[in-house]
C-alpha positions as CSV (number, residue, x, y, z in Angstrom):
1,X,-6.2,26.2,19.0
2,X,-3.8,23.4,19.7
3,X,-2.5,21.3,17.2
4,X,-4.6,18.6,18.2
5,X,-7.5,20.1,18.3
6,X,-7.1,21.9,15.0
7,X,-6.2,18.3,13.4
8,X,-9.5,16.7,15.1
9,X,-11.3,19.5,13.4
10,X,-9.7,19.0,10.0
11,X,-10.2,14.8,10.2
12,X,-13.7,15.1,10.9
13,X,-15.1,17.7,8.5
14,X,-17.1,16.1,5.8
15,X,-14.6,16.8,3.1
16,X,-11.9,14.3,4.6
17,X,-14.4,11.2,5.3
18,X,-16.0,11.7,1.8
19,X,-12.4,12.0,0.4
20,X,-11.6,8.3,2.3
21,X,-14.9,7.0,1.0
22,X,-13.9,7.7,-2.6
23,X,-10.2,6.4,-2.1
24,X,-11.8,3.0,-0.6
25,X,-14.7,2.8,-3.3
26,X,-11.7,3.8,-6.1
27,X,-9.4,0.9,-4.9
28,X,-12.7,-1.4,-5.2
29,X,-13.6,-0.4,-8.7
30,X,-9.8,-0.8,-9.5
31,X,-9.9,-4.3,-8.5
32,X,-13.0,-4.8,-10.6
33,X,-11.6,-3.4,-13.6
34,X,-8.6,-5.2,-13.1
35,X,-10.5,-8.5,-13.2
36,X,-12.7,-7.4,-16.0
37,X,-9.5,-6.3,-18.6
38,X,-7.9,-10.0,-17.1
39,X,-10.7,-12.2,-17.4
40,X,-13.2,-11.2,-19.9
41,X,-11.4,-8.5,-22.6
42,X,-8.1,-9.9,-22.6
43,X,-8.7,-13.4,-23.4
44,X,-10.9,-13.1,-26.6
45,X,-8.6,-10.4,-27.9
46,X,-5.6,-12.9,-27.3
47,X,-7.7,-15.5,-29.0
48,X,-8.5,-13.0,-32.1
49,X,-4.3,-12.7,-32.1
50,X,-4.0,-16.3,-32.7
51,X,-4.4,-17.6,-28.9
52,X,-1.6,-15.3,-27.4
53,X,-2.0,-15.1,-23.7
54,X,-0.8,-11.5,-22.8
55,X,0.3,-12.1,-19.5
56,X,3.0,-14.4,-21.3
57,X,4.2,-11.7,-23.2
58,X,7.8,-10.8,-22.6
59,X,11.3,-10.4,-24.0
60,X,14.1,-11.9,-22.2
61,X,16.9,-9.7,-21.6
62,X,19.3,-12.3,-20.1
63,X,18.4,-16.0,-19.8
64,X,18.5,-17.9,-16.5
65,X,21.6,-19.5,-15.4
66,X,22.5,-21.8,-12.4
67,X,20.0,-20.3,-9.4
68,X,19.8,-17.1,-11.1
69,X,16.7,-16.1,-12.4
70,X,16.0,-14.7,-16.1
71,X,15.8,-11.1,-16.5
72,X,12.6,-10.5,-18.2
73,X,11.0,-7.3,-20.0
74,X,7.1,-8.4,-19.3
75,X,5.6,-6.1,-21.8
76,X,2.4,-8.1,-21.6
77,X,1.7,-6.9,-18.1
78,X,1.9,-3.8,-19.0
79,X,-0.2,-4.0,-21.9
80,X,-2.7,-5.0,-19.6
81,X,-2.1,-2.4,-17.2
82,X,-2.5,0.3,-19.9
83,X,-5.6,-1.4,-20.9
84,X,-7.0,-1.0,-17.1
85,X,-5.6,2.6,-17.0
86,X,-8.2,3.1,-20.2
87,X,-11.0,1.7,-19.2
88,X,-11.0,3.3,-15.3
89,X,-10.0,6.7,-17.3
90,X,-13.1,6.2,-19.7
91,X,-14.9,5.7,-16.6
92,X,-14.6,8.3,-14.4
93,X,-15.1,10.9,-17.6
94,X,-18.4,9.3,-17.9
95,X,-18.8,9.8,-14.3
96,X,-17.8,13.3,-14.0
97,X,-19.6,14.2,-17.6
98,X,-22.8,13.2,-16.2
99,X,-22.3,14.7,-12.8
100,X,-21.8,18.1,-14.6
101,X,-24.8,17.3,-16.8
102,X,-26.7,17.1,-13.2
103,X,-25.0,20.1,-12.0
104,X,-25.8,22.3,-14.8
105,X,-29.7,21.1,-15.0
106,X,-29.6,22.1,-11.6
107,X,-28.7,25.1,-11.9
108,X,-30.7,26.0,-14.7
109,X,-34.0,25.1,-12.8
110,X,-32.9,27.4,-10.2
111,X,-32.3,30.0,-12.3
112,X,-35.5,29.4,-14.1
113,X,-37.3,29.2,-10.6
114,X,-35.5,32.9,-9.5
115,X,-36.4,34.4,-12.4
116,X,-40.3,32.8,-12.4
117,X,-40.2,34.4,-8.7
118,X,-38.9,37.6,-9.3
119,X,-41.3,38.3,-12.5
120,X,-44.3,37.6,-10.2
121,X,-43.3,40.3,-7.7
């Protein structure tokens, strides 16, 4: 089998297509989560903490001089990214938990059906 034919067989398998769809959906989901964190969660948290805008939280390591921009450690952006990650991780955990529960229920139903079939013989 030639390399091109082997690659074609690999590329059209369902797993590769499913993976591509998952990556695209995951990218879109990440954008939604980022928007929820930045636009919905962080403003009220900042308000509760005295009107803090997390995007503005930074430590200036070297002030601006002349045309050189200031060197800043923007830990506020990092904090928002961590919150994004935690929300995505929690959502994936809940999804996997639900899928596992459905799989276990389907396996239990199949075992019950198989047991009923074998006892009726």
